[in-house]
DSSP file (Angstrom, degrees, kcal/mol; ACC not computed):
  #  RESIDUE AA STRUCTURE BP1 BP2  ACC     N-H-->O    O-->H-N    N-H-->O    O-->H-N    TCO  KAPPA ALPHA  PHI   PSI    X-CA   Y-CA   Z-CA
    1    1 A M              0   0    0      0, 0.0     3,-0.1     0, 0.0     2,-0.0   0.000 360.0 360.0 360.0 136.6  215.7  209.2   70.9
    2    2 A G        -     0   0    0      1,-0.1     2,-0.1     0, 0.0     0, 0.0  -0.227 360.0 -82.2 -75.1 166.2  213.8  209.4   74.2
    3    3 A A        -     0   0    0      1,-0.1     2,-0.4    13,-0.1    -1,-0.1  -0.395  44.3-120.7 -69.0 145.0  215.4  208.9   77.6
    4    4 A V        -     0   0    0     27,-0.1    27,-2.9    -2,-0.1     2,-0.4  -0.728  21.6-150.2 -89.7 135.0  216.0  205.3   78.7
    5    5 A L  E     -AB  14  30A   0      9,-2.1     9,-3.1    -2,-0.4     2,-0.3  -0.861  13.1-166.4-104.3 139.8  214.3  204.2   81.9
    6    6 A V  E     -AB  13  29A   0     23,-3.3    23,-2.7    -2,-0.4     7,-0.2  -0.896  24.4-114.4-124.8 155.7  215.8  201.6   84.1
    7    7 A C     >  -     0   0    0      5,-1.8     4,-1.5    -2,-0.3    21,-0.1  -0.764  16.2-150.6 -86.1 126.5  214.6  199.5   87.0
    8    8 A P  T  4 S+     0   0    0      0, 0.0    -1,-0.1     0, 0.0    20,-0.1   0.676  94.3  46.9 -71.0 -14.4  216.4  200.4   90.3
    9    9 A S  T  4 S+     0   0    0      3,-0.1    -2,-0.0     1,-0.0    -3,-0.0   0.926 130.5  11.1 -90.7 -55.4  215.8  196.8   91.5
   10   10 A C  T  4 S-     0   0    0      2,-0.1    -1,-0.0    16,-0.0    -4,-0.0   0.596  90.8-127.8-105.0 -12.5  216.8  194.5   88.6
   11   11 A G     <  +     0   0    0     -4,-1.5     2,-0.1     1,-0.2     0, 0.0   0.511  52.3 151.1  82.7   5.0  218.5  197.0   86.2
   12   12 A S        -     0   0    0     -6,-0.1    -5,-1.8     1,-0.1    -1,-0.2  -0.445  42.4-124.0 -73.4 146.6  216.5  196.1   83.1
   13   13 A E  E     -A    6   0A   0     -7,-0.2     2,-0.3    -2,-0.1    -7,-0.2  -0.630  29.2-177.7 -93.4 148.3  216.0  198.9   80.6
   14   14 A H  E     -A    5   0A   0     -9,-3.1    -9,-2.1    -2,-0.2     7,-0.0  -0.923  28.3 -97.2-139.5 162.2  212.6  200.1   79.3
   15   15 A G    >   -     0   0    0     -2,-0.3     3,-1.2   -11,-0.2   -11,-0.1  -0.192  42.7 -99.2 -74.6 172.6  211.3  202.7   76.9
   16   16 A E  T 3  S+     0   0    0      1,-0.2    -1,-0.1   -12,-0.1   -12,-0.1   0.729 118.4  60.4 -67.4 -22.8  210.1  206.2   77.8
   17   17 A D  T 3  S+     0   0    0    -12,-0.0    -1,-0.2     2,-0.0     2,-0.2   0.601  85.3  95.1 -83.3 -10.8  206.4  205.1   77.8
   18   18 A A    <   +     0   0    0     -3,-1.2     3,-0.1     1,-0.1    -4,-0.1  -0.521  44.4 179.9 -81.7 148.3  206.8  202.5   80.6
   19   19 A R        +     0   0    0      1,-0.3     9,-2.4    -2,-0.2     2,-0.3   0.694  67.9  33.5-111.7 -37.4  206.1  203.4   84.2
   20   20 A F  B    S-C   27   0B   0      7,-0.2    -1,-0.3   -13,-0.0     2,-0.2  -0.891  90.3 -96.6-124.8 152.1  206.8  200.1   86.0
   21   21 A C     >  -     0   0    0      5,-2.8     4,-1.4    -2,-0.3    -7,-0.0  -0.458  24.3-144.8 -66.7 132.9  209.3  197.3   85.4
   22   22 A A  T  4 S+     0   0    0     -2,-0.2    -1,-0.1     1,-0.2    -8,-0.0   0.740  96.4  44.1 -71.6 -22.9  207.7  194.4   83.5
   23   23 A Q  T  4 S+     0   0    0      3,-0.1    -1,-0.2     1,-0.0    -2,-0.0   0.876 132.9   9.7 -91.3 -41.6  209.8  191.9   85.4
   24   24 A C  T  4 S-     0   0    0      2,-0.1    -2,-0.2     0, 0.0    -1,-0.0   0.535  90.1-122.8-121.1  -7.2  209.6  193.0   89.0
   25   25 A G     <  +     0   0    0     -4,-1.4    -3,-0.1     1,-0.2     3,-0.1   0.535  58.3 145.2  82.9   5.4  207.0  195.7   89.1
   26   26 A M        -     0   0    0     -6,-0.1    -5,-2.8     1,-0.1    -1,-0.2  -0.459  58.9 -98.8 -76.0 149.5  209.2  198.5   90.6
   27   27 A P  B     -C   20   0B   0      0, 0.0    -7,-0.2     0, 0.0     2,-0.2  -0.456  45.0-120.7 -64.7 140.2  208.7  202.1   89.5
   28   28 A L        -     0   0    0     -9,-2.4     2,-0.3   -21,-0.1   -21,-0.2  -0.480  23.4-159.3 -86.7 154.1  211.3  203.1   86.8
   29   29 A V  E     -B    6   0A   0    -23,-2.7   -23,-3.3    -2,-0.2     2,-0.2  -0.870  31.9 -89.4-125.9 161.6  213.9  205.8   87.0
   30   30 A R  E >   -B    5   0A   0     -2,-0.3     3,-1.2   -25,-0.2   -25,-0.2  -0.479  44.1-114.6 -72.5 139.0  215.9  207.7   84.3
   31   31 A A  T 3  S+     0   0    0    -27,-2.9   -27,-0.1     1,-0.2    -1,-0.1  -0.490  97.5  16.0 -71.8 141.4  219.2  206.2   83.3
   32   32 A G  T 3  S+     0   0    0     -2,-0.2    -1,-0.2     1,-0.1     3,-0.1   0.535  84.0 123.2  75.5   5.9  222.2  208.2   84.1
   33   33 A A  S <  S-     0   0    0     -3,-1.2    -2,-0.1     1,-0.2    -1,-0.1   0.565  72.5-126.5 -74.6  -5.8  220.3  210.4   86.5
   34   34 A G        -     0   0    0     -4,-0.1     2,-1.5     1,-0.1    -1,-0.2   0.000  38.3 -56.7  80.6 166.0  222.8  209.4   89.2
   35   35 A E        -     0   0    0     -3,-0.1     2,-0.2     3,-0.0    -1,-0.1  -0.660  63.0-169.2 -84.1  89.9  222.1  208.0   92.5
   36   36 A A        -     0   0    0     -2,-1.5     2,-0.2     1,-0.1    -2,-0.1  -0.507  33.8 -95.5 -77.2 149.6  219.8  210.6   94.0
   37   37 A R        -     0   0    0     -2,-0.2     2,-0.5     1,-0.1    -1,-0.1  -0.485  38.7-146.8 -65.9 129.2  219.0  210.4   97.7
   38   38 A V        -     0   0    0     -2,-0.2    -1,-0.1    -3,-0.0    -3,-0.0  -0.878  11.7-133.4-102.3 126.9  215.7  208.6   98.1
   39   39 A S     >  -     0   0    0     -2,-0.5     4,-2.5     1,-0.1     5,-0.2  -0.268  23.9-109.5 -73.0 164.9  213.5  209.7  101.0
   40   40 A E  H  > S+     0   0    0      1,-0.2     4,-2.3     2,-0.2     5,-0.2   0.880 121.0  53.5 -61.4 -37.6  211.9  207.2  103.3
   41   41 A R  H  > S+     0   0    0      2,-0.2     4,-2.2     1,-0.2    -1,-0.2   0.907 109.5  47.0 -64.8 -42.1  208.5  208.1  101.8
   42   42 A Q  H  > S+     0   0    0      2,-0.2     4,-1.9     1,-0.2    -2,-0.2   0.888 110.6  53.1 -66.5 -38.4  209.7  207.5   98.3
   43   43 A E  H  X S+     0   0    0     -4,-2.5     4,-0.8     1,-0.2    -2,-0.2   0.907 110.4  47.2 -63.3 -41.3  211.3  204.2   99.4
   44   44 A R  H >X S+     0   0    0     -4,-2.3     3,-0.8     1,-0.2     4,-0.6   0.907 110.2  52.9 -64.9 -41.3  207.9  203.1  100.9
   45   45 A A  H >< S+     0   0    0     -4,-2.2     3,-0.7     1,-0.2    -1,-0.2   0.831 102.5  59.1 -64.8 -31.9  206.1  204.2   97.7
   46   46 A R  H 3< S+     0   0    0     -4,-1.9    -1,-0.2     1,-0.2    -2,-0.2   0.773  99.6  58.3 -67.8 -24.9  208.4  202.0   95.6
   47   47 A K  H << S+     0   0    0     -3,-0.8    -1,-0.2    -4,-0.8     2,-0.2   0.726  82.7 102.8 -76.9 -21.1  207.4  198.9   97.5
   48   48 A I    <<  -     0   0    0     -3,-0.7    33,-0.2    -4,-0.6    32,-0.1  -0.441  66.0-143.0 -70.3 128.9  203.7  199.3   96.6
   49   49 A K    >   -     0   0    0     31,-2.5     3,-2.1    -2,-0.2     4,-0.2  -0.827  10.7-139.8 -89.9 124.1  202.4  197.0   93.9
   50   50 A P  G >  S+     0   0    0      0, 0.0     3,-1.7     0, 0.0    -1,-0.1   0.796  98.0  64.5 -56.9 -31.8  199.9  198.9   91.8
   51   51 A Q  G 3  S+     0   0    0      1,-0.3     3,-0.4     2,-0.1    30,-0.1   0.703 101.3  52.1 -67.3 -17.2  197.5  195.9   91.5
   52   52 A Y  G <  S+     0   0    0     -3,-2.1    55,-0.5    28,-0.3    58,-0.4   0.326  98.1  67.1 -97.5   6.8  196.9  196.0   95.3
   53   53 A A  S <  S+     0   0    0     -3,-1.7     2,-0.4    -4,-0.2    -1,-0.2   0.020  76.1 106.3-115.6  27.2  196.0  199.7   95.3
   54   54 A Q        +     0   0    0     -3,-0.4    55,-2.2    53,-0.1    56,-0.3  -0.878  63.0  12.6-112.0 137.7  192.7  199.6   93.4
   55   55 A G  S    S-     0   0    0     -2,-0.4     2,-0.0    53,-0.2    55,-0.0  -0.334  93.9 -27.7 101.4-178.1  189.2  200.0   94.7
   56   56 A A        -     0   0    0     51,-0.2    52,-1.6     1,-0.1     2,-0.3  -0.323  67.8-100.4 -73.0 153.4  187.5  201.1   97.9
   57   57 A L  E     -D  107   0C   0     50,-0.2     2,-0.3    51,-0.1    50,-0.2  -0.568  42.0-175.1 -76.5 137.2  189.1  200.8  101.3
   58   58 A M  E     -D  106   0C   0     48,-3.0    48,-2.5    -2,-0.3     2,-0.3  -0.985  30.2-107.7-134.5 143.8  188.0  197.8  103.4
   59   59 A R  E     +D  105   0C   0     -2,-0.3    46,-0.2    46,-0.2     3,-0.1  -0.544  35.9 171.3 -72.8 129.0  188.9  196.8  106.9
   60   60 A V  E     -     0   0C   0     44,-2.8     2,-0.3     1,-0.4    -1,-0.2   0.738  62.0 -20.8-107.0 -33.2  191.2  193.8  107.0
   61   61 A V  E     -D  104   0C   0     43,-1.1    43,-2.9    64,-0.1    -1,-0.4  -0.975  54.6-130.6-165.5 164.2  192.2  193.6  110.7
   62   62 A W  E     -D  103   0C   0     -2,-0.3     2,-0.3    41,-0.2    41,-0.2  -0.943  16.4-149.4-125.3 154.2  192.4  195.7  113.9
   63   63 A A  E     -D  102   0C   0     39,-3.1    39,-2.3    -2,-0.3     3,-0.0  -0.852  21.3-124.9-120.3 156.1  195.3  196.1  116.3
   64   64 A R  S    S-     0   0    0     -2,-0.3    36,-0.3    37,-0.2     2,-0.3   0.780  88.9  -3.5 -71.6 -27.7  195.3  196.7  120.0
   65   65 A N  S  > S-     0   0    0     34,-0.1     4,-2.0    36,-0.1    37,-0.2  -0.918  81.4 -88.7-154.8 178.3  197.5  199.8  119.8
   66   66 A Q  H  > S+     0   0    0     32,-1.9     4,-2.5    -2,-0.3     5,-0.2   0.876 119.7  54.5 -65.5 -39.1  199.4  202.0  117.4
   67   67 A A  H  > S+     0   0    0     31,-0.3     4,-1.9     1,-0.2    -1,-0.2   0.921 110.0  46.4 -62.6 -44.1  202.7  200.0  117.7
   68   68 A E  H  > S+     0   0    0      1,-0.2     4,-2.2     2,-0.2    -1,-0.2   0.897 112.1  51.7 -64.5 -39.4  201.0  196.7  116.8
   69   69 A A  H  X S+     0   0    0     -4,-2.0     4,-2.6     1,-0.2    -2,-0.2   0.894 108.7  50.5 -64.5 -40.0  199.2  198.4  113.9
   70   70 A E  H  X S+     0   0    0     -4,-2.5     4,-2.1     2,-0.2    -1,-0.2   0.869 108.8  52.5 -66.6 -35.5  202.5  199.8  112.6
   71   71 A L  H  X S+     0   0    0     -4,-1.9     4,-1.9     2,-0.2    -2,-0.2   0.938 112.7  43.6 -62.9 -47.3  204.1  196.4  112.8
   72   72 A I  H  X S+     0   0    0     -4,-2.2     4,-2.3     1,-0.2    -2,-0.2   0.896 111.1  55.3 -65.5 -40.1  201.2  194.8  110.7
   73   73 A E  H  X S+     0   0    0     -4,-2.6     4,-2.2     1,-0.2    -1,-0.2   0.888 107.8  49.7 -59.7 -40.0  201.3  197.8  108.3
   74   74 A G  H  X S+     0   0    0     -4,-2.1     4,-2.1     2,-0.2    -1,-0.2   0.883 108.2  52.9 -65.9 -39.6  205.0  197.1  107.7
   75   75 A M  H  X S+     0   0    0     -4,-1.9     4,-0.7     1,-0.2    -2,-0.2   0.919 111.4  46.3 -60.9 -43.8  204.3  193.4  107.1
   76   76 A L  H ><>S+     0   0    0     -4,-2.3     5,-2.5     1,-0.2     3,-0.9   0.911 110.6  52.5 -65.9 -42.1  201.7  194.3  104.5
   77   77 A L  H ><5S+     0   0    0     -4,-2.2     3,-1.9     1,-0.3    -1,-0.2   0.857 100.6  61.2 -64.6 -35.3  204.0  196.8  102.8
   78   78 A E  H 3<5S+     0   0    0     -4,-2.1    -1,-0.3     1,-0.3    -2,-0.2   0.779 106.2  47.9 -61.7 -25.2  206.8  194.3  102.5
   79   79 A E  T <<5S-     0   0    0     -3,-0.9    -1,-0.3    -4,-0.7    -2,-0.2   0.357 126.2-103.6 -94.2   3.9  204.4  192.3  100.3
   80   80 A G  T < 5S+     0   0    0     -3,-1.9   -31,-2.5     1,-0.2   -28,-0.3   0.598  78.7 134.3  87.7  12.1  203.5  195.4   98.3
   81   81 A I      < -     0   0    0     -5,-2.5    -1,-0.2   -33,-0.2    -2,-0.2  -0.850  45.7-147.1-101.0 112.1  200.1  195.9   99.9
   82   82 A P        -     0   0    0      0, 0.0    25,-0.5     0, 0.0     2,-0.3  -0.492  21.5-175.8 -74.7 147.5  199.5  199.5  100.9
   83   83 A S  E     -E  106   0C   0     -2,-0.2     2,-0.4    23,-0.1    23,-0.2  -0.953  20.7-141.4-141.4 161.1  197.4  200.1  104.0
   84   84 A V  E     -E  105   0C   0     21,-2.6    21,-3.0    -2,-0.3     2,-0.4  -0.984  14.1-151.0-124.0 133.5  195.8  202.9  106.0
   85   85 A M  E     +E  104   0C   0     -2,-0.4     2,-0.3    19,-0.2    19,-0.2  -0.864  24.3 161.6-104.6 138.3  195.6  203.0  109.7
   86   86 A R  E     -E  103   0C   0     17,-2.1    17,-3.3    -2,-0.4    -2,-0.0  -0.983  40.1-105.6-148.9 160.3  192.8  204.8  111.6
   87   87 A R        -     0   0    0     -2,-0.3    15,-0.2    15,-0.2     3,-0.1  -0.672  40.4-116.8 -81.5 138.6  191.2  204.9  115.0
   88   88 A P    >   -     0   0    0      0, 0.0     3,-1.5     0, 0.0    45,-0.1  -0.407  45.0 -83.8 -69.0 155.0  187.8  203.3  115.2
   89   89 A P  T 3  S+     0   0    0      0, 0.0     0, 0.0     0, 0.0     0, 0.0  -0.323 115.8  30.2 -58.8 139.6  184.9  205.6  116.1
   90   90 A G  T 3  S+     0   0    0     -3,-0.1    42,-0.1    42,-0.1    41,-0.0   0.401  98.5  86.8  93.9  -2.4  184.5  206.2  119.8
   91   91 A F    <   +     0   0    0     -3,-1.5     2,-1.6    10,-0.1    41,-0.0   0.127  45.5 124.2-116.4  20.5  188.2  205.8  120.7
   92   92 A D        +     0   0    0     -5,-0.1     5,-0.1    -4,-0.0     8,-0.1  -0.626  28.1 159.9 -83.7  87.1  189.5  209.3  120.1
   93   93 A V    >   -     0   0    0     -2,-1.6     3,-1.0     3,-0.2     6,-0.2  -0.930  26.5-161.8-109.1 107.5  191.0  210.0  123.5
   94   94 A P  G >  S+     0   0    0      0, 0.0     3,-0.5     0, 0.0    -1,-0.1   0.723  83.2  66.3 -66.8 -20.5  193.5  212.9  123.2
   95   95 A D  G 3  S+     0   0    0      1,-0.3     2,-0.3     2,-0.1    -2,-0.0   0.830 112.1  31.2 -69.2 -31.0  195.3  212.1  126.4
   96   96 A F  G X   +     0   0    0     -3,-1.0     3,-0.9     1,-0.1    -1,-0.3  -0.658  69.7 168.6-128.2  74.4  196.6  208.8  125.1
   97   97 A M  T <  S+     0   0    0     -3,-0.5    -1,-0.1    -2,-0.3    -2,-0.1   0.796  79.6  44.4 -63.8 -31.1  197.1  209.3  121.4
   98   98 A A  T 3  S+     0   0    0    -33,-0.1   -32,-1.9   -32,-0.0   -31,-0.3   0.614 101.7  85.2 -88.4 -11.4  199.1  206.1  120.9
   99   99 A A    <   +     0   0    0     -3,-0.9    -6,-0.2    -6,-0.2   -34,-0.1  -0.409  66.4  49.8 -85.9 164.4  196.8  204.0  123.1
  100  100 A G  S    S-     0   0    0    -36,-0.3   -34,-0.1    -2,-0.1   -37,-0.0   0.052  90.5 -52.8  92.4 159.3  193.6  202.3  121.9
  101  101 A P        -     0   0    0      0, 0.0     2,-0.4     0, 0.0   -37,-0.2  -0.207  45.7-156.5 -69.4 156.9  192.7  200.1  119.0
  102  102 A R  E     -D   63   0C   0    -39,-2.3   -39,-3.1   -37,-0.2     2,-0.4  -0.981   8.0-140.3-131.2 144.1  193.5  200.8  115.4
  103  103 A E  E     -DE  62  86C   0    -17,-3.3   -17,-2.1    -2,-0.4     2,-0.5  -0.830  11.5-147.1 -99.5 143.2  191.8  199.5  112.2
  104  104 A L  E     -DE  61  85C   0    -43,-2.9   -44,-2.8    -2,-0.4   -43,-1.1  -0.962  16.0-167.1-111.4 126.3  193.9  198.7  109.2
  105  105 A L  E     -DE  59  84C   0    -21,-3.0   -21,-2.6    -2,-0.5     2,-0.3  -0.887   6.3-177.6-113.1 141.1  192.3  199.3  105.8
  106  106 A V  E     -DE  58  83C   0    -48,-2.5   -48,-3.0    -2,-0.4   -23,-0.1  -0.915  37.5 -90.1-130.3 160.3  193.4  198.1  102.4
  107  107 A A  E >   -D   57   0C   0    -25,-0.5     3,-1.7   -55,-0.5     4,-0.5  -0.369  40.9-113.4 -66.3 150.4  192.1  198.6   98.9
  108  108 A S  G >  S+     0   0    0    -52,-1.6     3,-0.8     1,-0.3     4,-0.4   0.798 115.8  59.9 -59.6 -29.2  189.6  195.9   97.8
  109  109 A S  G 3  S+     0   0    0    -55,-2.2    -1,-0.3     1,-0.2     4,-0.2   0.742 110.6  41.6 -71.3 -20.5  192.0  194.6   95.2
  110  110 A G  G <> S+     0   0    0     -3,-1.7     4,-2.5   -58,-0.4    -1,-0.2   0.345  86.4  98.6-104.7   5.8  194.6  193.8   97.9
  111  111 A L  H <> S+     0   0    0     -3,-0.8     4,-2.3    -4,-0.5     5,-0.2   0.931  85.3  43.2 -62.3 -49.2  192.1  192.4  100.5
  112  112 A E  H  > S+     0   0    0     -4,-0.4     4,-2.1     1,-0.2    -1,-0.2   0.907 115.0  49.8 -65.3 -41.1  192.7  188.7   99.8
  113  113 A A  H  > S+     0   0    0     -4,-0.2     4,-2.1     1,-0.2    -1,-0.2   0.893 110.6  51.1 -64.1 -38.5  196.5  189.1   99.5
  114  114 A A  H  X S+     0   0    0     -4,-2.5     4,-2.4     2,-0.2    -2,-0.2   0.906 108.5  51.0 -65.2 -41.5  196.5  191.0  102.8
  115  115 A R  H  X S+     0   0    0     -4,-2.3     4,-2.4     1,-0.2    -1,-0.2   0.893 109.3  51.2 -62.7 -39.2  194.5  188.2  104.5
  116  116 A E  H  X S+     0   0    0     -4,-2.1     4,-2.5     2,-0.2    -2,-0.2   0.915 109.6  49.6 -63.4 -42.9  197.0  185.7  103.2
  117  117 A V  H  X S+     0   0    0     -4,-2.1     4,-1.7     1,-0.2    -2,-0.2   0.916 111.7  49.1 -62.0 -43.1  199.9  187.7  104.6
  118  118 A L  H  <>S+     0   0    0     -4,-2.4     5,-3.4     1,-0.2    -2,-0.2   0.902 111.9  48.0 -64.8 -41.4  198.2  187.9  108.0
  119  119 A L  H ><5S+     0   0    0     -4,-2.4     3,-1.4     3,-0.2    -1,-0.2   0.881 109.2  53.5 -66.9 -37.8  197.5  184.2  108.1
  120  120 A Q  H 3<5S+     0   0    0     -4,-2.5    -1,-0.2     1,-0.3    -2,-0.2   0.846 111.7  45.7 -64.1 -33.0  201.1  183.4  107.1
  121  121 A N  T 3<5S-     0   0    0     -4,-1.7    -1,-0.3    -5,-0.2    -2,-0.2   0.249 118.5-114.7 -93.6  12.1  202.3  185.6  110.0
  122  122 A E  T < 5 +     0   0    0     -3,-1.4     2,-0.7     1,-0.2    -3,-0.2   0.852  68.5 142.3  57.3  40.0  199.7  183.9  112.3
  123  123 A I      < -     0   0    0     -5,-3.4    -1,-0.2    -8,-0.1    -2,-0.1  -0.914  37.0-157.6-109.5 103.2  197.7  187.1  112.8
  124  124 A A        -     0   0    0     -2,-0.7     2,-0.1    -3,-0.1    -5,-0.0  -0.545  26.0-102.3 -82.2 143.4  194.1  186.1  112.9
  125  125 A P        -     0   0    0      0, 0.0     2,-0.3     0, 0.0   -64,-0.1  -0.448  45.3-155.7 -60.4 135.0  191.3  188.6  112.1
  126  126 A R        -     0   0    0    -64,-0.2     2,-0.2    -2,-0.1   -64,-0.1  -0.815  16.9-109.8-115.6 153.5  189.8  189.7  115.4
  127  127 A A        -     0   0    0     -2,-0.3     3,-0.1     1,-0.1   -65,-0.0  -0.578  41.4-111.2 -76.3 144.9  186.4  191.1  116.2
  128  128 A L        -     0   0    0     -2,-0.2    -1,-0.1     1,-0.1     5,-0.1  -0.398  39.1 -91.3 -72.8 153.8  186.4  194.7  117.2
  129  129 A P    >   -     0   0    0      0, 0.0     3,-1.9     0, 0.0     4,-0.4  -0.230  42.7-104.0 -59.3 157.6  185.7  195.7  120.8
  130  130 A L  G >  S+     0   0    0      1,-0.3     3,-1.6     2,-0.2     8,-0.1   0.851 118.2  59.9 -55.4 -39.1  182.1  196.5  121.6
  131  131 A S  G 3  S+     0   0    0      1,-0.3    -1,-0.3   -41,-0.0     7,-0.0   0.640 104.3  50.7 -70.5 -11.7  182.6  200.2  121.6
  132  132 A S  G <  S+     0   0    0     -3,-1.9    -1,-0.3   -42,-0.1    -2,-0.2   0.392  86.3 105.2-104.4   3.3  183.8  200.2  118.0
  133  133 A T  S <  S-     0   0    0     -3,-1.6     5,-0.1    -4,-0.4    -3,-0.0  -0.408  90.0 -75.3 -73.8 160.4  180.9  198.2  116.6
  134  134 A P    >>  -     0   0    0      0, 0.0     4,-1.6     0, 0.0     3,-0.6  -0.182  40.7-118.0 -57.9 149.9  178.3  200.2  114.6
  135  135 A R  H 3> S+     0   0    0      1,-0.2     4,-2.5     2,-0.2     5,-0.2   0.852 111.8  59.8 -59.5 -37.8  176.0  202.3  116.6
  136  136 A A  H 3> S+     0   0    0      1,-0.2     4,-2.2     2,-0.2    -1,-0.2   0.881 104.2  51.2 -60.7 -38.0  172.9  200.4  115.5
  137  137 A T  H <> S+     0   0    0     -3,-0.6     4,-2.3     2,-0.2    -1,-0.2   0.905 110.4  48.2 -65.6 -41.7  174.3  197.2  117.0
  138  138 A R  H  X S+     0   0    0     -4,-1.6     4,-2.3     2,-0.2    -2,-0.2   0.893 111.3  50.2 -66.5 -39.0  174.9  198.9  120.3
  139  139 A V  H  X S+     0   0    0     -4,-2.5     4,-2.4     2,-0.2    -2,-0.2   0.914 110.8  49.6 -64.6 -42.2  171.4  200.4  120.4
  140  140 A L  H  X S+     0   0    0     -4,-2.2     4,-2.5     2,-0.2    -2,-0.2   0.909 110.5  50.0 -63.4 -42.3  169.9  197.0  119.6
  141  141 A A  H  X S+     0   0    0     -4,-2.3     4,-2.1     1,-0.2    -1,-0.2   0.905 111.7  48.2 -63.2 -41.3  172.0  195.3  122.4
  142  142 A A  H  X S+     0   0    0     -4,-2.3     4,-2.3     2,-0.2    -2,-0.2   0.893 111.1  51.1 -65.7 -39.6  170.8  198.0  124.9
  143  143 A L  H  X S+     0   0    0     -4,-2.4     4,-2.3     2,-0.2    -2,-0.2   0.920 110.5  48.2 -64.1 -44.6  167.2  197.6  123.8
  144  144 A L  H  X S+     0   0    0     -4,-2.5     4,-2.2     1,-0.2    -1,-0.2   0.889 111.1  51.0 -63.4 -39.3  167.4  193.8  124.3
  145  145 A L  H  X S+     0   0    0     -4,-2.1     4,-2.3     2,-0.2    -1,-0.2   0.904 109.9  50.3 -63.7 -41.5  169.0  194.3  127.7
  146  146 A G  H  X S+     0   0    0     -4,-2.3     4,-2.4     2,-0.2    -2,-0.2   0.901 110.0  49.5 -63.1 -41.9  166.2  196.7  128.7
  147  147 A V  H  X S+     0   0    0     -4,-2.3     4,-2.4     2,-0.2    -1,-0.2   0.897 110.8  50.8 -64.4 -40.0  163.5  194.2  127.5
  148  148 A A  H  X S+     0   0    0     -4,-2.2     4,-2.1     2,-0.2    -2,-0.2   0.918 111.0  47.4 -64.3 -43.4  165.2  191.4  129.6
  149  149 A V  H  X S+     0   0    0     -4,-2.3     4,-2.4     1,-0.2    -2,-0.2   0.915 112.2  50.4 -63.8 -42.6  165.3  193.6  132.7
  150  150 A F  H  X S+     0   0    0     -4,-2.4     4,-2.6     1,-0.2    -2,-0.2   0.902 109.6  51.2 -61.8 -41.1  161.6  194.6  132.2
  151  151 A A  H  X S+     0   0    0     -4,-2.4     4,-2.4     2,-0.2    -1,-0.2   0.891 110.1  49.1 -64.2 -39.8  160.7  190.9  131.8
  152  152 A V  H  X S+     0   0    0     -4,-2.1     4,-2.5     2,-0.2    -2,-0.2   0.923 112.7  47.1 -65.4 -44.3  162.5  190.0  135.0
  153  153 A V  H  X S+     0   0    0     -4,-2.4     4,-2.2     2,-0.2    -2,-0.2   0.917 113.3  48.8 -63.6 -43.1  160.8  192.8  137.0
  154  154 A L  H  X S+     0   0    0     -4,-2.6     4,-1.8     2,-0.2    -2,-0.2   0.907 111.4  50.0 -63.8 -42.2  157.4  191.9  135.6
  155  155 A F  H  X S+     0   0    0     -4,-2.4     4,-2.1     1,-0.2     5,-0.5   0.925 112.2  47.1 -60.9 -45.5  157.9  188.2  136.4
  156  156 A M  H  X>S+     0   0    0     -4,-2.5     4,-1.4     1,-0.2     5,-1.0   0.870 110.4  52.9 -66.2 -35.8  158.9  189.0  140.0
  157  157 A A  H  <5S+     0   0    0     -4,-2.2    -1,-0.2     1,-0.2    -2,-0.2   0.847 116.4  38.3 -68.4 -33.4  155.9  191.4  140.4
  158  158 A T  H  <5S+     0   0    0     -4,-1.8    -2,-0.2    -5,-0.2    -1,-0.2   0.744 129.3  26.1 -91.4 -23.5  153.4  188.8  139.3
  159  159 A H  H  <5S+     0   0    0     -4,-2.1     3,-0.4    -5,-0.2    -3,-0.2   0.768 120.0  45.1-111.1 -33.6  154.9  185.6  141.0
  160  160 A V  T  <5S+     0   0    0     -4,-1.4    -3,-0.2    -5,-0.5    -4,-0.1   0.894 113.4  45.2 -82.9 -40.1  157.0  186.6  144.0
  161  161 A W      <       0   0    0     -5,-1.0    -1,-0.2     1,-0.2    -4,-0.1   0.194 360.0 360.0 -93.1  17.0  154.6  189.1  145.7
  162  162 A D              0   0    0     -3,-0.4    -1,-0.2     0, 0.0    -2,-0.1   0.464 360.0 360.0 -79.5 360.0  151.4  187.1  145.4
């Protein structure tokens, strides 16, 4: 007979071929293995719901600094949604490592659930600061500004100095 696996959350027993509890979705452990010390990393991994960890990473929200990003990351994890925090391009300032905006990315299967969690906690999706927008957008904005300045100078040269 194979080893019996039990759910550490609800205590239900499962066969050796199961990985997650059918009732609550928690990862299963071996019965009678004793209460082994669970590291913080293992405890965090147990909270992740597998259905929210599938697909490509997509940006769900940005935070003003690392502390705010960690708070949002914790909210998402409490709902079983894993997330990745990263600095947006252009904000890598080594003098102030905790300062500056952070993007939070989630797997595409957890994107809608993450948005719901953020709305429930009254965290609205925000637009990123200009310096973290894609380079093509910044180049286009600079080009339009240059054309506008040229048009003003041309207008003044033809109408004011006549």
